[in-house]
C-alpha positions as CSV (number, residue, x, y, z in Angstrom):
1,M,82.8,161.5,130.4
2,S,82.0,164.4,132.7
3,G,78.4,162.3,133.4
4,S,80.4,159.5,134.7
5,H,82.7,161.9,136.8
6,D,79.7,163.6,138.2
7,L,78.4,160.4,139.1
8,T,81.2,159.0,140.7
9,S,81.6,162.1,142.6
10,A,78.0,162.0,144.0
11,L,78.4,158.5,144.7
12,G,81.8,159.3,146.6
13,A,79.8,162.0,148.5
14,L,76.9,159.6,149.2
15,D,79.5,157.0,150.9
16,R,81.0,159.6,153.0
17,K,77.6,161.0,154.0
18,L,76.5,157.2,154.9
19,D,79.4,156.2,156.5
20,A,79.3,159.5,159.0
21,L,75.3,158.4,159.7
22,D,76.6,155.2,160.5
23,T,79.2,156.3,162.9
24,M,76.7,158.9,164.5
25,T,74.2,156.2,164.8
26,E,76.5,153.8,166.5
27,V,77.5,156.6,169.1
28,N,73.9,157.6,169.9
29,S,73.5,153.8,170.5
30,F,76.1,153.5,172.9
31,L,75.2,156.5,174.6
32,V,71.4,155.5,175.2
33,S,72.7,151.8,176.3
34,A,75.0,153.5,178.7
35,L,72.2,155.7,180.1
36,R,69.7,152.8,180.2
37,E,72.2,150.3,182.0
38,H,73.7,152.7,184.5
39,E,71.0,155.1,185.1
40,Q,70.8,155.2,188.8
41,E,74.9,155.6,189.2
42,L,74.9,158.3,186.6
43,M,72.5,160.1,188.5
44,R,74.5,160.5,191.4
45,M,77.8,161.3,189.4
46,T,79.1,165.0,188.4
47,P,79.1,165.7,184.7
48,Q,83.2,165.0,184.7
49,E,82.3,161.8,186.5
50,T,80.0,160.9,183.8
51,R,82.2,161.6,181.0
52,D,85.3,159.9,182.3
53,M,83.0,157.0,182.9
54,L,81.6,157.1,179.7
55,R,85.0,157.6,177.7
56,R,86.3,154.5,179.7
57,K,83.3,152.2,178.6
58,A,84.1,153.7,175.0
59,R,87.5,152.7,175.0
60,E,86.7,149.4,176.2
61,I,84.3,148.8,173.5
62,Y,85.7,151.0,170.4
63,R,89.4,150.9,170.8
64,P,91.1,149.5,167.7
65,D,93.7,147.4,169.5
66,G,91.4,145.0,171.6
67,G,88.1,146.7,172.0
68,S,85.3,144.4,172.1
69,R,84.0,146.2,168.9
70,P,86.7,148.2,167.3
71,N,85.5,151.3,165.6
72,P,88.3,153.8,165.6
73,K,85.7,156.6,164.0
74,A,82.9,156.1,166.9
75,L,86.0,156.3,169.5
76,A,87.1,159.5,168.0
77,M,83.5,161.1,167.8
78,L,83.0,159.9,171.5
79,E,86.2,161.4,172.6
80,Q,85.4,164.5,171.1
81,T,81.9,164.9,172.4
82,L,82.8,163.7,175.8
83,G,85.6,166.1,175.8
84,N,85.4,169.1,178.1
85,G,81.7,170.4,177.6
86,Q,79.3,170.7,180.0
87,S,77.1,167.6,179.4
88,A,77.3,164.2,177.5
89,E,74.5,164.8,175.1
90,I,73.2,162.7,172.5
91,I,74.6,163.6,169.4
92,A,72.1,165.4,166.9
93,F,71.7,164.0,163.4
94,P,72.4,166.6,160.7
95,R,69.3,168.5,159.6
96,R,68.2,169.0,155.9
97,G,69.1,172.0,154.1
C-alpha cells in the first residue's frame, strides 16, 4: 500500500507544480502582451501609474465575477506582483534544484 500512497502523493505534488506553472505562464503572457500593446504609453508613466494600469487591466480580464477570462489564481498573483514594489517585472520561473 505504501507504494500506491507514494505514487498518489507524487502525482498530487506534480499537479500542484503544473498548476503553479500554468498560472505563472498566464501571468507572464499577460504582462508581455500589455507591454507590447501599451509600450509608448507605459514609457511615459511613473512606476505607480504603470502598476495601477496593469492591475486595472488584470481585473478586467481575470476577475471571477465577470472578467473576460476569469482566473482568480492569475489575478491574485498579479495583485501581489504589482503591489507596492518598485517595478512591474516579468515573474521568473522557479529554478531547478
